[in-house]
C-alpha positions in Angstrom: 63.8 60.1 31.7 66.7 61.7 32.5 67.3 65.9 32.1 70.3 64.8 30.8 71.6 65.1 26.7 74.7 63.5 26.1 77.0 66.3 24.2 79.9 65.2 22.1 81.6 61.5 22.9 79.4 60.9 25.8 80.2 63.8 28.4 76.8 64.5 29.8 75.4 68.0 31.2 72.1 68.9 32.8 70.4 70.7 29.2 74.2 71.0 27.2 74.0 69.7 23.7 76.5 69.6 20.6 74.9 71.2 17.4 75.5 69.2 14.7 79.2 69.4 13.4 80.1 70.3 16.8 81.8 67.6 18.6 84.2 67.4 15.3 88.4 66.0 16.5 87.3 64.6 20.4 88.7 61.8 20.1 91.2 62.8 17.2 95.2 62.9 18.2 98.0 64.7 15.9 101.8 65.1 15.6 104.0 67.3 16.6 104.6 68.5 12.7 100.8 68.8 12.2 100.6 71.2 15.1 103.1 73.5 13.8 102.0 72.6 10.3 98.5 74.5 11.3 99.3 76.8 14.0 102.6 78.0 11.9 105.6 77.3 14.0 108.5 76.2 13.9 108.0 72.1 14.6 110.9 72.4 17.0 108.8 75.2 19.2 105.7 72.3 19.4 108.2 69.9 20.8 109.3 71.7 23.1 105.8 72.7 24.5 104.8 69.6 25.0 108.1 68.2 26.4 107.8 71.5 29.2 103.9 70.8 29.4 102.9 67.1 29.0 106.8 65.7 29.6 106.1 64.0 26.1 108.7 62.7 23.4 109.0 64.0 20.3 107.3 61.4 18.4 104.5 61.4 20.9 100.5 62.4 19.4 98.5 65.5 21.4 94.9 64.7 22.1 92.0 67.8 20.8 92.6 68.6 24.4 96.2 69.0 24.7 96.3 71.4 21.5 94.3 73.2 22.6 96.3 73.7 25.3 99.1 74.2 23.2 97.3 76.4 21.0 97.0 78.9 25.0 101.1 78.5 25.2 102.2 78.8 21.5 100.1 81.6 20.3 98.7 83.2 23.5 99.7 86.5 22.4 97.6 86.0 19.4 94.2 87.1 19.3 91.7 84.0 19.7 90.8 84.0 16.5 94.4 83.4 15.2 94.4 80.8 17.9 90.4 79.2 17.3 91.9 79.1 13.3 94.9 76.9 14.2 93.3 74.2 15.7 89.9 74.1 13.4 93.3 73.9 10.3 94.7 71.5 12.6 91.5 69.4 12.8 90.7 69.7 16.8 88.0 70.3 18.2 87.6 73.9 18.7 85.3 75.8 21.8 83.0 77.7 21.2 83.8 81.2 22.0 79.8 81.9 22.9 79.0 78.2 24.4 78.2 79.2 27.4 75.2 81.9 26.4 72.5 78.9 26.2 69.5 79.2 24.0 70.9 81.7 21.7 74.0 82.1 20.2 74.4 85.9 21.7 75.0 86.7 25.8 72.3 87.0 27.9 69.7 89.9 27.2 71.4 90.2 23.6 69.1 87.4 22.4 66.2 87.5 19.8 63.1 87.8 20.8 62.7 84.5 18.3 64.6 83.0 20.7 64.6 83.4 23.7 61.5 83.1 25.8 59.4 85.9 27.9 61.0 84.4 31.5 64.7 85.6 29.4 64.3 89.4 29.7 64.0 90.9 33.0 62.0 94.3 33.0 63.6 97.7 33.6 60.7 98.8 34.2 
């Protein structure tokens, strides 16, 4: 038995997992029209971004990973919450902003004592 756990669509990483419902949309693809509607932008703007970033024709479909990139390009001047909302509206995989923190759902040294073990706390004395 290995220390690795399967996350999402067969991706393996030591100690990683995908909480229930969070691996949705990894394999999905989307049209420019769907992206434009979800991001609340004109479809020609999406077509230009698809061509410029991925050399894709207007009729092509983008993957969830490409949709994440398009959110950064098209909505880059918007707050993270707006970019994430666009991805969620689209149905694309939306990475968690707090994923890197690990055990709990907070940054290190901000986790509840209920989820962080004694080894996670550094004494300041």
